[in-house]
N, C-alpha and C positions, 0 to 999 in steps of 0.2 A: 568503234567498240571501246566502251570505257571500262578501264580495269582498275580504277582507283579502289583502294582498300580503306580509304577514309570515308566514313559515313557522311552523308549530305547533312550539313548542319541544320538547316531548316526542318527536315523531316525528323530529327532526333531530339530537338529541344524539348526538354521535359519528359520525354518518353522514358529513358533509361531510369531516371530517379523514380518515376511513379512505378515501373516494373519492379525496381528493387524494393520499393516500399511495400509492395503486395506480396513479397516473398514470404511465405508463412514461417519458414525457419527464422528468418530475420525478426518478424514480429513475435515469435515465440521466445527467442533469446532475449530481445528487448524486455518482454513481459517478466521474465525471471529476473533479470537485472533490476527492473523498476520495482518488482515485487520485493526482492531482498532489501533494496534501499528503502522502500516505505517501511518494511519490517523492522529494520535496524533503527530508523528514526522514531518510529512509534514505540519500539521496545525500549529504546533509550529514554524517551519522555516518560513512559510508564514506570520504568525502574526508578528514575530520579523522583518523579511525583510520589510514588509509593514509599520511597524512603522518607521524603519530607513529610508526608501526611501520616503514615502508619508506622514509621520507625524501621521499616524493612523494604528493600527494593522489590522483593518478590510479591508483596501484597497486591499491587496492581496488576501484575501478570497472572497471579492466581485467581483474581476476580473473574477473569475471562473464562477459566475452566469451571468455576462453580456455577456461572450462569448457564452453562452447558449440561450441568448435572454431573460433572466430573469431580470427585472429591467431596468434601464436607459441604454442607449448605453455606457455612460462613467461610469466606476466602482465608486460608491460613496466612499468617503474616510473614512467615519464613519460607525457605526453600522446602517444598514438599514432595519430592520425589516425582511420582507419577503425575501428580496434580500439576506441578510447575512445567514438566516437560510437555504434558498434554496442552497446556495453555499456550506455550511458545509455539507448538506445532500448529494450534489453531490460528494463531496470529500470523505465522508466516504463510501457511496455506491459503487462508482467506485473503491476504494481501496479495499473494501472487495471482490468485483469481481475480481480484479487483484490478490489479495491474493488466491482466490480459484484456479485460474489457476496456480499460483506458487506452492502452496501446492500439487495440483494434478500432476504437473510436478516433484516435488521432489519425490513423491511416485512412479510414473511411472518409473523414472530413478534410482530409489534406491539411490538417492544422499541425503547428508546432506546439510543444510544451511551453507554457508561460505561466505566470502567477495566476492568471484567470483560469486556465485548465486545472492548476493545482488547487485553487479554491473550489472548484466544481468537484473534485476528488474529495477533498475535506467535507464539503457538504453532503456528498454521496455517503461518505463513511458515517456521518452523524445520522442521515436518515436510515441507513442500513442497520446500524446498532439499535437506533431507537425504534423503528417501526417494523422491521423484518425479523431480526434475530430475537433471542429470548427476552421476555418482558423486564427481567431483572438485571440485564447486562449493564445498562447505563447507570441504574442506581448502585450497582456493585462498584463500577468505575468511581462514581462520585464519593462512596462511602470510603474507599481505599486510597483514592488519589486526590480527593477534594475537586471542587469545581474548576479551580485553576489547572490543576493537573490534567483533568479530563479534557479540558480545552487545549492544553498543550499538546495532548496526544493527536487530537485532530489537526492542529496547526502543523505539528511535525509530519504528518501524512501529507498535508497538502504541499508543504515545502519540498518534501522528497519527490512527490509527483511533478512538481514544476522544475526541479533541477535538471539541467541538461545531461544526457547521457554522453559517455566518453566517445568522441568521434562523431558526434551528431550535432 
């Protein structure tokens, strides 16, 4: 009778890590962390680009809200209370949702985050903003942040998605 409490190595190779990866709570937590990181990176790029192009850091952020019909038709250049807060909420909420899809795809394909996966996230962000969301979203970004600033927003998104999470 075998009473060993040590698992057999051959049967356990790779099994425990895959079971851990499939843990819904773990994926949900990583989705939130990744979404917040992507939001911080995109938000920072938008604030810097808005300041450089329009003279106010809030111009780029506010352009997101106006594309969704929140606030005036033209994006306010300064902090605009409800418009600015709504824009920040749209940014964070949308990117946490995008991060959930990303983290789920990483688990399903058993891939690790790399610059390649980050590039796919950035391209997905461009496609989502250009073809799925409001028709005037990207033109609003270009008007308030410029072409270089808009590109920086998507580059920041991809780099944040590619960055390794703590402990992973």
